[in-house]
PDB file as gemmi writes it, atoms N, CA and C in Angstrom:
CRYST1    1.000    1.000    1.000  90.00  90.00  90.00 P 1                      
ATOM      1  N   MET A   1       0.814  -1.194   0.000  1.00  0.00           N  
ATOM      2  CA  MET A   1       0.000   0.000   0.000  1.00  0.00           C  
ATOM      3  C   MET A   1       0.859   1.260   0.000  1.00  0.00           C  
ATOM      4  N   ALA A   2       2.074   1.186   0.469  1.00  0.00           N  
ATOM      5  CA  ALA A   2       2.909   2.385   0.582  1.00  0.00           C  
ATOM      6  C   ALA A   2       3.501   2.817  -0.752  1.00  0.00           C  
ATOM      7  N   LYS A   3       3.659   1.913  -1.709  1.00  0.00           N  
ATOM      8  CA  LYS A   3       4.317   2.285  -2.964  1.00  0.00           C  
ATOM      9  C   LYS A   3       3.523   3.285  -3.806  1.00  0.00           C  
ATOM     10  N   PRO A   4       2.210   3.108  -4.028  1.00  0.00           N  
ATOM     11  CA  PRO A   4       1.492   4.116  -4.831  1.00  0.00           C  
ATOM     12  C   PRO A   4       1.558   5.518  -4.237  1.00  0.00           C  
ATOM     13  N   PRO A   5       1.339   5.707  -2.928  1.00  0.00           N  
ATOM     14  CA  PRO A   5       1.479   7.068  -2.393  1.00  0.00           C  
ATOM     15  C   PRO A   5       2.900   7.599  -2.505  1.00  0.00           C  
ATOM     16  N   LYS A   6       3.891   6.727  -2.353  1.00  0.00           N  
ATOM     17  CA  LYS A   6       5.280   7.172  -2.449  1.00  0.00           C  
ATOM     18  C   LYS A   6       5.564   7.681  -3.857  1.00  0.00           C  
ATOM     19  N   SER A   7       5.156   6.930  -4.865  1.00  0.00           N  
ATOM     20  CA  SER A   7       5.401   7.372  -6.239  1.00  0.00           C  
ATOM     21  C   SER A   7       4.560   8.599  -6.559  1.00  0.00           C  
ATOM     22  N   SER A   8       3.349   8.668  -6.011  1.00  0.00           N  
ATOM     23  CA  SER A   8       2.513   9.857  -6.228  1.00  0.00           C  
ATOM     24  C   SER A   8       3.133  11.075  -5.566  1.00  0.00           C  
ATOM     25  N   ALA A   9       3.703  10.891  -4.380  1.00  0.00           N  
ATOM     26  CA  ALA A   9       4.348  12.003  -3.691  1.00  0.00           C  
ATOM     27  C   ALA A   9       5.493  12.558  -4.527  1.00  0.00           C  
ATOM     28  N   LEU A  10       6.267  11.676  -5.119  1.00  0.00           N  
ATOM     29  CA  LEU A  10       7.366  12.135  -5.981  1.00  0.00           C  
ATOM     30  C   LEU A  10       6.841  12.820  -7.237  1.00  0.00           C  
ATOM     31  N   GLU A  11       5.834  12.226  -7.838  1.00  0.00           N  
ATOM     32  CA  GLU A  11       5.281  12.760  -9.090  1.00  0.00           C  
ATOM     33  C   GLU A  11       4.656  14.140  -8.897  1.00  0.00           C  
ATOM     34  N   PHE A  12       3.909  14.336  -7.799  1.00  0.00           N  
ATOM     35  CA  PHE A  12       3.181  15.577  -7.603  1.00  0.00           C  
ATOM     36  C   PHE A  12       3.968  16.642  -6.857  1.00  0.00           C  
ATOM     37  N   SER A  13       5.147  16.304  -6.347  1.00  0.00           N  
ATOM     38  CA  SER A  13       5.921  17.293  -5.591  1.00  0.00           C  
ATOM     39  C   SER A  13       6.330  18.478  -6.467  1.00  0.00           C  
ATOM     40  N   ASP A  14       6.532  18.251  -7.752  1.00  0.00           N  
ATOM     41  CA  ASP A  14       6.860  19.363  -8.665  1.00  0.00           C  
ATOM     42  C   ASP A  14       5.737  20.392  -8.746  1.00  0.00           C  
ATOM     43  N   TYR A  15       4.518  19.951  -8.423  1.00  0.00           N  
ATOM     44  CA  TYR A  15       3.349  20.834  -8.481  1.00  0.00           C  
ATOM     45  C   TYR A  15       2.951  21.339  -7.090  1.00  0.00           C  
ATOM     46  N   HIS A  16       3.824  21.107  -6.101  1.00  0.00           N  
ATOM     47  CA  HIS A  16       3.592  21.530  -4.713  1.00  0.00           C  
ATOM     48  C   HIS A  16       2.328  20.901  -4.134  1.00  0.00           C  
ATOM     49  N   ILE A  17       2.085  19.641  -4.502  1.00  0.00           N  
ATOM     50  CA  ILE A  17       0.965  18.871  -3.971  1.00  0.00           C  
ATOM     51  C   ILE A  17       1.536  17.799  -3.050  1.00  0.00           C  
ATOM     52  N   ASN A  18       1.099  17.805  -1.807  1.00  0.00           N  
ATOM     53  CA  ASN A  18       1.544  16.803  -0.837  1.00  0.00           C  
ATOM     54  C   ASN A  18       0.698  15.544  -0.960  1.00  0.00           C  
ATOM     55  N   VAL A  19       1.341  14.412  -0.872  1.00  0.00           N  
ATOM     56  CA  VAL A  19       0.651  13.125  -0.845  1.00  0.00           C  
ATOM     57  C   VAL A  19       1.153  12.373   0.380  1.00  0.00           C  
ATOM     58  N   ASN A  20       0.260  12.132   1.314  1.00  0.00           N  
ATOM     59  CA  ASN A  20       0.582  11.376   2.516  1.00  0.00           C  
ATOM     60  C   ASN A  20      -0.465  10.291   2.691  1.00  0.00           C  
ATOM     61  N   THR A  21      -0.107   9.248   3.373  1.00  0.00           N  
ATOM     62  CA  THR A  21      -1.007   8.122   3.592  1.00  0.00           C  
ATOM     63  C   THR A  21      -1.007   7.744   5.059  1.00  0.00           C  
ATOM     64  N   ILE A  22      -2.192   7.447   5.556  1.00  0.00           N  
ATOM     65  CA  ILE A  22      -2.328   6.920   6.911  1.00  0.00           C  
ATOM     66  C   ILE A  22      -2.766   5.474   6.755  1.00  0.00           C  
ATOM     67  N   LEU A  23      -2.005   4.570   7.342  1.00  0.00           N  
ATOM     68  CA  LEU A  23      -2.327   3.142   7.277  1.00  0.00           C  
ATOM     69  C   LEU A  23      -2.689   2.665   8.679  1.00  0.00           C  
ATOM     70  N   PRO A  24      -3.956   2.827   9.050  1.00  0.00           N  
ATOM     71  CA  PRO A  24      -4.339   2.475  10.417  1.00  0.00           C  
ATOM     72  C   PRO A  24      -4.449   0.972  10.620  1.00  0.00           C  
ATOM     73  N   GLY A  25      -4.375   0.597  11.848  1.00  0.00           N  
ATOM     74  CA  GLY A  25      -4.656  -0.787  12.215  1.00  0.00           C  
ATOM     75  C   GLY A  25      -6.143  -0.931  12.461  1.00  0.00           C  
ATOM     76  N   VAL A  26      -6.496  -1.638  13.510  1.00  0.00           N  
ATOM     77  CA  VAL A  26      -7.903  -1.848  13.846  1.00  0.00           C  
ATOM     78  C   VAL A  26      -8.451  -0.574  14.492  1.00  0.00           C  
ATOM     79  N   ILE A  27      -9.547  -0.067  13.936  1.00  0.00           N  
ATOM     80  CA  ILE A  27     -10.232   1.100  14.479  1.00  0.00           C  
ATOM     81  C   ILE A  27     -11.608   0.648  14.948  1.00  0.00           C  
ATOM     82  N   ALA A  28     -11.933   0.917  16.203  1.00  0.00           N  
ATOM     83  CA  ALA A  28     -13.220   0.515  16.765  1.00  0.00           C  
ATOM     84  C   ALA A  28     -14.325   1.406  16.197  1.00  0.00           C  
ATOM     85  N   THR A  29     -15.217   0.804  15.435  1.00  0.00           N  
ATOM     86  CA  THR A  29     -16.344   1.506  14.829  1.00  0.00           C  
ATOM     87  C   THR A  29     -17.597   0.657  15.008  1.00  0.00           C  
ATOM     88  N   PRO A  30     -18.762   1.221  14.757  1.00  0.00           N  
ATOM     89  CA  PRO A  30     -19.984   0.417  14.854  1.00  0.00           C  
ATOM     90  C   PRO A  30     -19.973  -0.800  13.926  1.00  0.00           C  
ATOM     91  N   ILE A  31     -19.266  -0.709  12.827  1.00  0.00           N  
ATOM     92  CA  ILE A  31     -19.259  -1.819  11.859  1.00  0.00           C  
ATOM     93  C   ILE A  31     -18.531  -3.053  12.400  1.00  0.00           C  
ATOM     94  N   ASN A  32     -17.541  -2.857  13.274  1.00  0.00           N  
ATOM     95  CA  ASN A  32     -16.833  -4.017  13.824  1.00  0.00           C  
ATOM     96  C   ASN A  32     -17.043  -4.185  15.331  1.00  0.00           C  
ATOM     97  N   GLN A  33     -18.037  -3.495  15.880  1.00  0.00           N  
ATOM     98  CA  GLN A  33     -18.320  -3.546  17.314  1.00  0.00           C  
ATOM     99  C   GLN A  33     -18.626  -4.973  17.788  1.00  0.00           C  
ATOM    100  N   GLU A  34     -19.423  -5.696  17.019  1.00  0.00           N  
ATOM    101  CA  GLU A  34     -19.779  -7.060  17.403  1.00  0.00           C  
ATOM    102  C   GLU A  34     -18.547  -7.968  17.396  1.00  0.00           C  
ATOM    103  N   MET A  35     -17.709  -7.808  16.383  1.00  0.00           N  
ATOM    104  CA  MET A  35     -16.499  -8.623  16.287  1.00  0.00           C  
ATOM    105  C   MET A  35     -15.557  -8.337  17.457  1.00  0.00           C  
ATOM    106  N   LEU A  36     -15.369  -7.062  17.783  1.00  0.00           N  
ATOM    107  CA  LEU A  36     -14.470  -6.704  18.877  1.00  0.00           C  
ATOM    108  C   LEU A  36     -15.042  -7.075  20.238  1.00  0.00           C  
ATOM    109  N   ALA A  37     -16.351  -7.266  20.318  1.00  0.00           N  
ATOM    110  CA  ALA A  37     -16.976  -7.701  21.576  1.00  0.00           C  
ATOM    111  C   ALA A  37     -16.697  -9.175  21.855  1.00  0.00           C  
ATOM    112  N   ASP A  38     -16.353  -9.935  20.810  1.00  0.00           N  
ATOM    113  CA  ASP A  38     -16.004 -11.348  20.976  1.00  0.00           C  
ATOM    114  C   ASP A  38     -14.603 -11.410  21.587  1.00  0.00           C  
ATOM    115  N   GLU A  39     -14.494 -11.935  22.795  1.00  0.00           N  
ATOM    116  CA  GLU A  39     -13.223 -11.939  23.542  1.00  0.00           C  
ATOM    117  C   GLU A  39     -12.092 -12.637  22.781  1.00  0.00           C  
ATOM    118  N   THR A  40     -12.389 -13.760  22.133  1.00  0.00           N  
ATOM    119  CA  THR A  40     -11.359 -14.510  21.408  1.00  0.00           C  
ATOM    120  C   THR A  40     -10.824 -13.703  20.227  1.00  0.00           C  
ATOM    121  N   ILE A  41     -11.723 -13.152  19.448  1.00  0.00           N  
ATOM    122  CA  ILE A  41     -11.310 -12.359  18.273  1.00  0.00           C  
ATOM    123  C   ILE A  41     -10.583 -11.098  18.725  1.00  0.00           C  
ATOM    124  N   SER A  42     -11.140 -10.417  19.707  1.00  0.00           N  
ATOM    125  CA  SER A  42     -10.538  -9.185  20.205  1.00  0.00           C  
ATOM    126  C   SER A  42      -9.125  -9.429  20.732  1.00  0.00           C  
ATOM    127  N   GLN A  43      -8.943 -10.511  21.469  1.00  0.00           N  
ATOM    128  CA  GLN A  43      -7.618 -10.829  22.008  1.00  0.00           C  
ATOM    129  C   GLN A  43      -6.618 -11.104  20.887  1.00  0.00           C  
ATOM    130  N   ARG A  44      -7.067 -11.808  19.834  1.00  0.00           N  
ATOM    131  CA  ARG A  44      -6.187 -12.097  18.696  1.00  0.00           C  
ATOM    132  C   ARG A  44      -5.697 -10.803  18.045  1.00  0.00           C  
ATOM    133  N   TYR A  45      -6.604  -9.851  17.874  1.00  0.00           N  
ATOM    134  CA  TYR A  45      -6.201  -8.564  17.296  1.00  0.00           C  
ATOM    135  C   TYR A  45      -5.268  -7.810  18.238  1.00  0.00           C  
ATOM    136  N   GLN A  46      -5.624  -7.770  19.510  1.00  0.00           N  
ATOM    137  CA  GLN A  46      -4.841  -6.984  20.455  1.00  0.00           C  
ATOM    138  C   GLN A  46      -3.425  -7.506  20.645  1.00  0.00           C  
ATOM    139  N   GLU A  47      -3.213  -8.784  20.423  1.00  0.00           N  
ATOM    140  CA  GLU A  47      -1.854  -9.335  20.505  1.00  0.00           C  
ATOM    141  C   GLU A  47      -0.946  -8.756  19.423  1.00  0.00           C  
ATOM    142  N   ARG A  48      -1.526  -8.331  18.313  1.00  0.00           N  
ATOM    143  CA  ARG A  48      -0.727  -7.795  17.200  1.00  0.00           C  
ATOM    144  C   ARG A  48      -0.657  -6.272  17.190  1.00  0.00           C  
ATOM    145  N   ILE A  49      -1.343  -5.613  18.120  1.00  0.00           N  
ATOM    146  CA  ILE A  49      -1.376  -4.158  18.182  1.00  0.00           C  
ATOM    147  C   ILE A  49      -0.414  -3.703  19.276  1.00  0.00           C  
ATOM    148  N   PRO A  50       0.563  -2.854  18.960  1.00  0.00           N  
ATOM    149  CA  PRO A  50       1.520  -2.421  19.987  1.00  0.00           C  
ATOM    150  C   PRO A  50       0.872  -1.824  21.236  1.00  0.00           C  
ATOM    151  N   LEU A  51      -0.216  -1.065  21.082  1.00  0.00           N  
ATOM    152  CA  LEU A  51      -0.882  -0.465  22.243  1.00  0.00           C  
ATOM    153  C   LEU A  51      -1.873  -1.411  22.909  1.00  0.00           C  
ATOM    154  N   LYS A  52      -2.034  -2.612  22.345  1.00  0.00           N  
ATOM    155  CA  LYS A  52      -2.907  -3.654  22.910  1.00  0.00           C  
ATOM    156  C   LYS A  52      -4.374  -3.235  22.985  1.00  0.00           C  
ATOM    157  N   ARG A  53      -4.799  -2.379  22.063  1.00  0.00           N  
ATOM    158  CA  ARG A  53      -6.195  -1.959  21.991  1.00  0.00           C  
ATOM    159  C   ARG A  53      -6.463  -1.401  20.595  1.00  0.00           C  
ATOM    160  N   PRO A  54      -7.716  -1.448  20.164  1.00  0.00           N  
ATOM    161  CA  PRO A  54      -8.024  -0.821  18.878  1.00  0.00           C  
ATOM    162  C   PRO A  54      -7.984   0.698  19.016  1.00  0.00           C  
ATOM    163  N   GLY A  55      -7.774   1.360  17.909  1.00  0.00           N  
ATOM    164  CA  GLY A  55      -7.801   2.812  17.899  1.00  0.00           C  
ATOM    165  C   GLY A  55      -9.232   3.324  17.831  1.00  0.00           C  
ATOM    166  N   SER A  56      -9.392   4.612  18.055  1.00  0.00           N  
ATOM    167  CA  SER A  56     -10.709   5.233  17.947  1.00  0.00           C  
ATOM    168  C   SER A  56     -10.751   6.064  16.662  1.00  0.00           C  
ATOM    169  N   PRO A  57     -11.939   6.346  16.160  1.00  0.00           N  
ATOM    170  CA  PRO A  57     -12.028   7.199  14.970  1.00  0.00           C  
ATOM    171  C   PRO A  57     -11.345   8.554  15.168  1.00  0.00           C  
ATOM    172  N   ASP A  58     -11.445   9.124  16.364  1.00  0.00           N  
ATOM    173  CA  ASP A  58     -10.776  10.405  16.624  1.00  0.00           C  
ATOM    174  C   ASP A  58      -9.265  10.299  16.492  1.00  0.00           C  
ATOM    175  N   GLU A  59      -8.715   9.171  16.921  1.00  0.00           N  
ATOM    176  CA  GLU A  59      -7.264   8.996  16.832  1.00  0.00           C  
ATOM    177  C   GLU A  59      -6.803   8.901  15.386  1.00  0.00           C  
ATOM    178  N   LEU A  60      -7.673   8.547  14.494  1.00  0.00           N  
ATOM    179  CA  LEU A  60      -7.365   8.507  13.070  1.00  0.00           C  
ATOM    180  C   LEU A  60      -7.668   9.850  12.410  1.00  0.00           C  
ATOM    181  N   ALA A  61      -8.749  10.488  12.840  1.00  0.00           N  
ATOM    182  CA  ALA A  61      -9.175  11.744  12.223  1.00  0.00           C  
ATOM    183  C   ALA A  61      -8.202  12.889  12.504  1.00  0.00           C  
ATOM    184  N   LYS A  62      -7.687  12.945  13.725  1.00  0.00           N  
ATOM    185  CA  LYS A  62      -6.809  14.070  14.081  1.00  0.00           C  
ATOM    186  C   LYS A  62      -5.547  14.130  13.228  1.00  0.00           C  
ATOM    187  N   PRO A  63      -4.823  13.007  13.034  1.00  0.00           N  
ATOM    188  CA  PRO A  63      -3.660  13.105  12.141  1.00  0.00           C  
ATOM    189  C   PRO A  63      -4.068  13.374  10.695  1.00  0.00           C  
ATOM    190  N   ALA A  64      -5.233  12.876  10.280  1.00  0.00           N  
ATOM    191  CA  ALA A  64      -5.687  13.135   8.913  1.00  0.00           C  
ATOM    192  C   ALA A  64      -5.944  14.624   8.711  1.00  0.00           C  
ATOM    193  N   PHE A  65      -6.613  15.256   9.663  1.00  0.00           N  
ATOM    194  CA  PHE A  65      -6.855  16.692   9.561  1.00  0.00           C  
ATOM    195  C   PHE A  65      -5.545  17.470   9.590  1.00  0.00           C  
ATOM    196  N   PHE A  66      -4.606  17.022  10.427  1.00  0.00           N  
ATOM    197  CA  PHE A  66      -3.307  17.689  10.461  1.00  0.00           C  
ATOM    198  C   PHE A  66      -2.619  17.603   9.097  1.00  0.00           C  
ATOM    199  N   LEU A  67      -2.584  16.411   8.502  1.00  0.00           N  
ATOM    200  CA  LEU A  67      -1.919  16.245   7.212  1.00  0.00           C  
ATOM    201  C   LEU A  67      -2.592  17.049   6.109  1.00  0.00           C  
ATOM    202  N   TYR A  68      -3.876  17.317   6.267  1.00  0.00           N  
ATOM    203  CA  TYR A  68      -4.619  18.119   5.287  1.00  0.00           C  
ATOM    204  C   TYR A  68      -4.389  19.612   5.496  1.00  0.00           C  
ATOM    205  N   SER A  69      -3.931  19.984   6.679  1.00  0.00           N  
ATOM    206  CA  SER A  69      -3.792  21.400   7.024  1.00  0.00           C  
ATOM    207  C   SER A  69      -2.488  21.987   6.473  1.00  0.00           C  
ATOM    208  N   PRO A  70      -2.425  23.321   6.404  1.00  0.00           N  
ATOM    209  CA  PRO A  70      -1.181  23.985   5.994  1.00  0.00           C  
ATOM    210  C   PRO A  70      -0.019  23.711   6.946  1.00  0.00           C  
ATOM    211  N   ASP A  71      -0.321  23.324   8.200  1.00  0.00           N  
ATOM    212  CA  ASP A  71       0.744  23.020   9.167  1.00  0.00           C  
ATOM    213  C   ASP A  71       1.606  21.841   8.725  1.00  0.00           C  
ATOM    214  N   ALA A  72       1.095  21.014   7.839  1.00  0.00           N  
ATOM    215  CA  ALA A  72       1.820  19.828   7.377  1.00  0.00           C  
ATOM    216  C   ALA A  72       2.469  20.060   6.011  1.00  0.00           C  
ATOM    217  N   SER A  73       2.653  21.306   5.646  1.00  0.00           N  
ATOM    218  CA  SER A  73       3.145  21.607   4.295  1.00  0.00           C  
ATOM    219  C   SER A  73       4.530  21.036   3.988  1.00  0.00           C  
ATOM    220  N   TYR A  74       5.319  20.773   5.014  1.00  0.00           N  
ATOM    221  CA  TYR A  74       6.677  20.269   4.779  1.00  0.00           C  
ATOM    222  C   TYR A  74       6.789  18.757   4.949  1.00  0.00           C  
ATOM    223  N   ILE A  75       5.697  18.110   5.331  1.00  0.00           N  
ATOM    224  CA  ILE A  75       5.723  16.667   5.547  1.00  0.00           C  
ATOM    225  C   ILE A  75       5.501  15.954   4.225  1.00  0.00           C  
ATOM    226  N   LYS A  76       6.452  15.111   3.881  1.00  0.00           N  
ATOM    227  CA  LYS A  76       6.379  14.353   2.630  1.00  0.00           C  
ATOM    228  C   LYS A  76       6.885  12.939   2.887  1.00  0.00           C  
ATOM    229  N   ARG A  77       6.191  11.961   2.403  1.00  0.00           N  
ATOM    230  CA  ARG A  77       6.612  10.553   2.404  1.00  0.00           C  
ATOM    231  C   ARG A  77       7.186  10.083   3.732  1.00  0.00           C  
ATOM    232  N   GLN A  78       6.473  10.271   4.797  1.00  0.00           N  
ATOM    233  CA  GLN A  78       6.966   9.800   6.090  1.00  0.00           C  
ATOM    234  C   GLN A  78       6.588   8.348   6.267  1.00  0.00           C  
ATOM    235  N   TYR A  79       7.604   7.478   6.432  1.00  0.00           N  
ATOM    236  CA  TYR A  79       7.364   6.048   6.602  1.00  0.00           C  
ATOM    237  C   TYR A  79       8.037   5.568   7.849  1.00  0.00           C  
TER     238      TYR A  79                                                      
END                                                                             
């Protein structure tokens, strides 16, 4: 998933267009609420998550808004 944004970032940098990508892990939403309520499934996911918990939509939205803002004008291809 990282290669298309990386090549796009290089391609569009001449036009002063930033291309950044957020690759989230498990985000707790109503769509997966039932799955995360299952202790066995939830534990399997949490074993692979460094923070041992799913993220929240706000935790994903805040960096997305930052990357969209002028404050992120110098951020390019951060991996």
